[in-house]
C-alpha positions as protocol buffer text, in pm:
chain_id: "A"
residue {
  index: 1
  type: UNK
  ca { x: 4979 y: 5775 z: -23053 }
}
residue {
  index: 2
  type: UNK
  ca { x: 4795 y: 5547 z: -22816 }
}
residue {
  index: 3
  type: UNK
  ca { x: 4828 y: 5589 z: -22438 }
}
residue {
  index: 4
  type: UNK
  ca { x: 4913 y: 5285 z: -22229 }
}
residue {
  index: 5
  type: UNK
  ca { x: 4661 y: 5176 z: -21966 }
}
residue {
  index: 6
  type: UNK
  ca { x: 4797 y: 5128 z: -21615 }
}
residue {
  index: 7
  type: UNK
  ca { x: 4737 y: 4753 z: -21578 }
}
residue {
  index: 8
  type: UNK
  ca { x: 4732 y: 4756 z: -21196 }
}
residue {
  index: 9
  type: UNK
  ca { x: 4456 y: 5019 z: -21204 }
}
residue {
  index: 10
  type: UNK
  ca { x: 4266 y: 4824 z: -21472 }
}
residue {
  index: 11
  type: UNK
  ca { x: 4252 y: 4522 z: -21240 }
}
residue {
  index: 12
  type: UNK
  ca { x: 4126 y: 4730 z: -20945 }
}
residue {
  index: 13
  type: UNK
  ca { x: 3867 y: 4962 z: -21098 }
}
residue {
  index: 14
  type: UNK
  ca { x: 3565 y: 4914 z: -21323 }
}
residue {
  index: 15
  type: UNK
  ca { x: 3358 y: 5175 z: -21503 }
}
residue {
  index: 16
  type: UNK
  ca { x: 2978 y: 5178 z: -21483 }
}
residue {
  index: 17
  type: UNK
  ca { x: 2752 y: 5252 z: -21776 }
}
residue {
  index: 18
  type: UNK
  ca { x: 2702 y: 5610 z: -21657 }
}
residue {
  index: 19
  type: UNK
  ca { x: 3078 y: 5668 z: -21632 }
}
residue {
  index: 20
  type: UNK
  ca { x: 3128 y: 5636 z: -21256 }
}
residue {
  index: 21
  type: UNK
  ca { x: 3425 y: 5436 z: -21130 }
}
residue {
  index: 22
  type: UNK
  ca { x: 3372 y: 5147 z: -20888 }
}
residue {
  index: 23
  type: UNK
  ca { x: 3623 y: 4983 z: -20657 }
}
residue {
  index: 24
  type: UNK
  ca { x: 3636 y: 4692 z: -20413 }
}
residue {
  index: 25
  type: UNK
  ca { x: 3670 y: 4752 z: -20040 }
}
residue {
  index: 26
  type: UNK
  ca { x: 3989 y: 4670 z: -19849 }
}
residue {
  index: 27
  type: UNK
  ca { x: 4034 y: 4444 z: -19541 }
}
residue {
  index: 28
  type: UNK
  ca { x: 3879 y: 4129 z: -19693 }
}
residue {
  index: 29
  type: UNK
  ca { x: 4188 y: 3916 z: -19754 }
}
residue {
  index: 30
  type: UNK
  ca { x: 4306 y: 3787 z: -19415 }
}
residue {
  index: 31
  type: UNK
  ca { x: 4242 y: 3803 z: -19038 }
}
residue {
  index: 32
  type: UNK
  ca { x: 3874 y: 3733 z: -19104 }
}
residue {
  index: 33
  type: UNK
  ca { x: 3795 y: 3520 z: -18799 }
}
residue {
  index: 34
  type: UNK
  ca { x: 3750 y: 3809 z: -18557 }
}
residue {
  index: 35
  type: UNK
  ca { x: 3550 y: 4022 z: -18802 }
}
residue {
  index: 36
  type: UNK
  ca { x: 3173 y: 4003 z: -18771 }
}
residue {
  index: 37
  type: UNK
  ca { x: 2970 y: 3825 z: -19037 }
}
residue {
  index: 38
  type: UNK
  ca { x: 2783 y: 4146 z: -19116 }
}
residue {
  index: 39
  type: UNK
  ca { x: 3110 y: 4338 z: -19158 }
}
residue {
  index: 40
  type: UNK
  ca { x: 3253 y: 4077 z: -19395 }
}
residue {
  index: 41
  type: UNK
  ca { x: 2929 y: 4071 z: -19593 }
}
residue {
  index: 42
  type: UNK
  ca { x: 2942 y: 4450 z: -19636 }
}
residue {
  index: 43
  type: UNK
  ca { x: 3307 y: 4434 z: -19744 }
}
residue {
  index: 44
  type: UNK
  ca { x: 3201 y: 4223 z: -20044 }
}
residue {
  index: 45
  type: UNK
  ca { x: 3010 y: 4512 z: -20200 }
}
residue {
  index: 46
  type: UNK
  ca { x: 3166 y: 4748 z: -20450 }
}
residue {
  index: 47
  type: UNK
  ca { x: 3149 y: 5124 z: -20389 }
}
residue {
  index: 48
  type: UNK
  ca { x: 3181 y: 5430 z: -20609 }
}
residue {
  index: 49
  type: UNK
  ca { x: 3520 y: 5602 z: -20595 }
}
residue {
  index: 50
  type: UNK
  ca { x: 3533 y: 5937 z: -20414 }
}
residue {
  index: 51
  type: UNK
  ca { x: 3515 y: 6234 z: -20656 }
}
residue {
  index: 52
  type: UNK
  ca { x: 3849 y: 6367 z: -20528 }
}
residue {
  index: 53
  type: UNK
  ca { x: 4027 y: 6056 z: -20664 }
}
residue {
  index: 54
  type: UNK
  ca { x: 3844 y: 6026 z: -20997 }
}
residue {
  index: 55
  type: UNK
  ca { x: 4075 y: 6248 z: -21212 }
}
residue {
  index: 56
  type: UNK
  ca { x: 4384 y: 6049 z: -21114 }
}
residue {
  index: 57
  type: UNK
  ca { x: 4214 y: 5717 z: -21189 }
}
residue {
  index: 58
  type: UNK
  ca { x: 4080 y: 5842 z: -21523 }
}
residue {
  index: 59
  type: UNK
  ca { x: 4436 y: 5937 z: -21618 }
}
residue {
  index: 60
  type: UNK
  ca { x: 4547 y: 5578 z: -21547 }
}
residue {
  index: 61
  type: UNK
  ca { x: 4252 y: 5434 z: -21745 }
}
residue {
  index: 62
  type: UNK
  ca { x: 4237 y: 5646 z: -22062 }
}
residue {
  index: 63
  type: UNK
  ca { x: 3999 y: 5420 z: -22260 }
}
residue {
  index: 64
  type: UNK
  ca { x: 3744 y: 5324 z: -21994 }
}
């Protein structure tokens, strides 16, 4: 039997070629006028998910 993918997790996380999980940073949707240009620029970048959270995310994304 196939396992269902958690669709909310699928929209938030991507898997790299080596199997690491990447995510987008928070705090980039509103109240941007008082945030520095450098800070907003760094919020654009994706980061690798912390190893402590990887097992839970892999459970939500069984086929990634």
